[in-house]
N, C-alpha and C positions, 0 to 999 in steps of 0.2 A: 776818789769817790767816798769809800767808807772810812778813810783815815781821819777825817775831821769830824765824823759823827760820833756823838756820845748819847747813848740811851740810858736814862736814869730812872729810878723808881719813882712812881707817882707819890708825892709826899705832902698832899694838902690835908685838910681837916679830916677826911674820911679815914686816914690811917689811925686816928685817935678814937674811932667809933662814932663820930658825929655824922649827921647828915646836913645837907644844905639848909634845912629848916632850923637847925640849932644855932646857926651863925647868922650874923647880920646879912641882909640881902640889899645890895646897892642898885638903885634904879636911876638911870640918867635918861630923862625924857622931857623935852621942852613942852610938848603938846599936853595941855591940862587934861583933856578927855582921855588920851591914851595913857597918861600917867595914872589916872584913877583906875582905868581898866586893868593895868598891869599890877598895881599895888593891891587892888581888890582881889584879883585872881591869886596872887601870892599869899595873901592873908587867908583866903579860903582853903588854900592848899596846905596851910599849917606853918607858914613862915612866922617866926616869933618877933623878929625885929626887921623893919624895912627902913632904909635910909634913902632919901632922894637927894640928887645933886643937880645943880643948875648949869654946870659947865664941866668940860673935861678936866680943867685945872682943879676944880673942887673935887671931882671924882677921884683923881689921883691922890689927893690929900687924904680923902676918906679911906681909900684902899690901903694906904700906908699906915694909917692909925687904927682902923677898925678891923682890918684883915677879914673881909666878908667871905661868906661861903659860896656866894654866887653874885655875879655882876650881870645886870640886864641894861643894855645901853642902845640908844639910837645910834646907828653906825656913823652918821654924819654929825650928830649933836650940834655943836656950834661952829662946825667947819664946813667949808664948801669944797676945798681941794681934797681929793680922795686920799692923798698921802697923809695930809694932816688929820683927816677924819679917822684914820686907823692908828693914830699916835697913842691913844689910850691902850689899845690892845698890845702894841709893841712895847710900851713902857712897862706893862705888867709882865709880859713874857721874858723880858731881859732883866728883870729885877734880881738882885742878889739874895733877896729874902725868899726862901723856898715856899713859905706859906702864902706869899703874895703871888709868886710866879705861877703857881699851879691853879689858881682860882678859875673855875669855869666861867666863861664869858659868852653870853648869849646876845647877839646883835640883832637889831630889828631895823628895817628900812622900807620906805615907801616906794621910792623911785630907784629900782635896782635892775641890774642886768646880770647875765651869767658872768661877765667880767668882774662886776662888783663883788659877786659872791666868791669868785676865785681869789680876788684880792684879800677879802676878809679871811678866808680859809688859810691863805698863805701867810697871813700876818699872825695867825695863832688863835683865831676865834674858835670857840667850841661848837657853836651852832649859829645858824642864820635864819631868821624868819622874815618873810615879806609881809608888809602891811597892805591891806587890813588883815588882822589875824584873829582867829577864834581863841577863846579861852582854853578849849580842849587841846588845840594844836600847841599853844604856848606852853601849857603845863607839860605836855608830852616832850617837848624839846628841852624843857628845864630838866626833866628826869634823864633824858639822854645825855645832856651836858654833865650831869652829876655823876655819871658812871665813871669810875676811876680808869684812867688811861695812862700809859707810859708817857713821860715827858721827853720829847725829842729835842736835842740841842745840836744844831749843825752850823756850818759857816753862815748860811743865809736863812735859817729857819729855827725858831724856838717856839715850842707849843706842844699841845697834846698830839699824840700819834693820830695822823689823819687816816690811817688804814683801819677799816672796820670790817670789811668783808673778805672772804677768801678770794683769791685771784682766779678768774676763769678766762675762757677764750675770748670774751668780749672786752676784757680789760685792756688798758694801754700796753704798749710794748714793755717787755721786762727790762728793768733798768736799775734795780736795787741790789745791794750786796747780798741780801738773802736769796735773791733769784739766782745769783752766781753760785752761792753755797749749795743750793738745792739742785744744781745742774740744769736749770732751765735755760740758761744762756751763758755764753762765755763773757769774760770780763770786758773785752774790747767792744763787743756788741752792746753790752749793758751801758758802757760809757757813752757810746754813740747815741743810744736811745735816750739817755739822760740829757744829752746835749740838745736833742730835738725838743724835749720838754722844756728845757731852759730857754731855748729860742722863742718858744711859744709864750712863755711867762714874761720875758722882757719885752716882747712885742706889744703886750697889753698896755704898757705905759707909754709907748711911743718914744722912748728915749733913744736917740741915735747912737749915743756913746755906749749904752748897754747893748744895743744891737751889734755894734762892732766887736764887743767882747764875745758874744755868742758866735759870731762869724769866725772870729779868731780861733775859738775852741773847736769849732766844726772843722776848720782847715787843718788843725793839728791832728785831731783824731782821725781825719780822713786819710792822713799820710802815714801814720804809724801802723805797724802790723801786729803788735802785741800790746798788752796792757799790764804794766807792772808798777813798782814804786815811782819810777821816773815819770811815767805818764800820769800817775795819780797826782804827783806834785804839780804838774802843769794844770790839771783840772782844778786843783785847789787854788792855784794862783788866779785862775779866771773867776772862781767864786769870790775870792777875796777882793778882786778888782771891782766886782759888782757891789760888794758891801761898801767899798771906798766911794764908789759913785753915788750910792744912796746917801751916805753920810755927808757928801760934799754937794748935794743937790742944790743948795743955796749959794754955793761958792761961785766964783767967776768961771767962765767956760774954759779958760786956759788950764786951770787945775784939773778939771775933768778930762780934758784932752790929753794932758800929760800922763794921767793914769792909764788911759787906753793905749797911747803911743808906746809907753814903756813896756806894757804887756805884749804888744804886737812885735816889738823889737826882740823880746826874749823868745817868742815863738819862732820868729824868723831865724834866730841863731840856732835854736834847737833843731829846726827842720834842716838847716844846712849841714848838720852833723849826721843825719840819717843816711 
């Protein structure tokens, strides 16, 4: 669980005393009316330089060369598949350039669902607005996105810290390392709670191979009676398998099956030793 997590200091333009208004703002929006609305609102809010892009490919080039202080993009842009639609966010969050990696990204979308919003959040988006949007709400979200947050880098997530509010009794089950450290939950229960959340996440995409990974992890955690380095190693193996499946999503099915089968064989062997 916590072994693969690295929390790093937020290191974008704000560390140099700048604000998002002092850096170029990139807008990726195909609809002319919406593009004028967004750029007009940004200018009125004090943005000094606004750059528009016509495609995700162009946006990626602009981000690499101009290192904007804010990115505002239609979440689907020129893509129809939700995986490809979030490729801009993912490419930014996995960049080796810290100034690029940390840039706040505000996504907008007209036809969205709770699942779409969760996908955007889990890809590393800073804020998400549903169209049609008001100028006031838009600028409010821009300011929220600009607030410096820790950058989280884990096996399956890279982006700003998604935790903003103190945990209370209505929150999801305790599942984080900090919950264990504060004595709110034991390590094994936290791991099992995290597994339930993982199963929910992979179910959103409907990938049967990813579901098998979640089932495999649940089977293992349901059999063990304590959680230590050995158990954490198995958890990270499952997370790594999900990353492999994501990277091989366009490969032939035999490759993806081999990833899952290999993982299930390891779990079977480990369970035989209990």
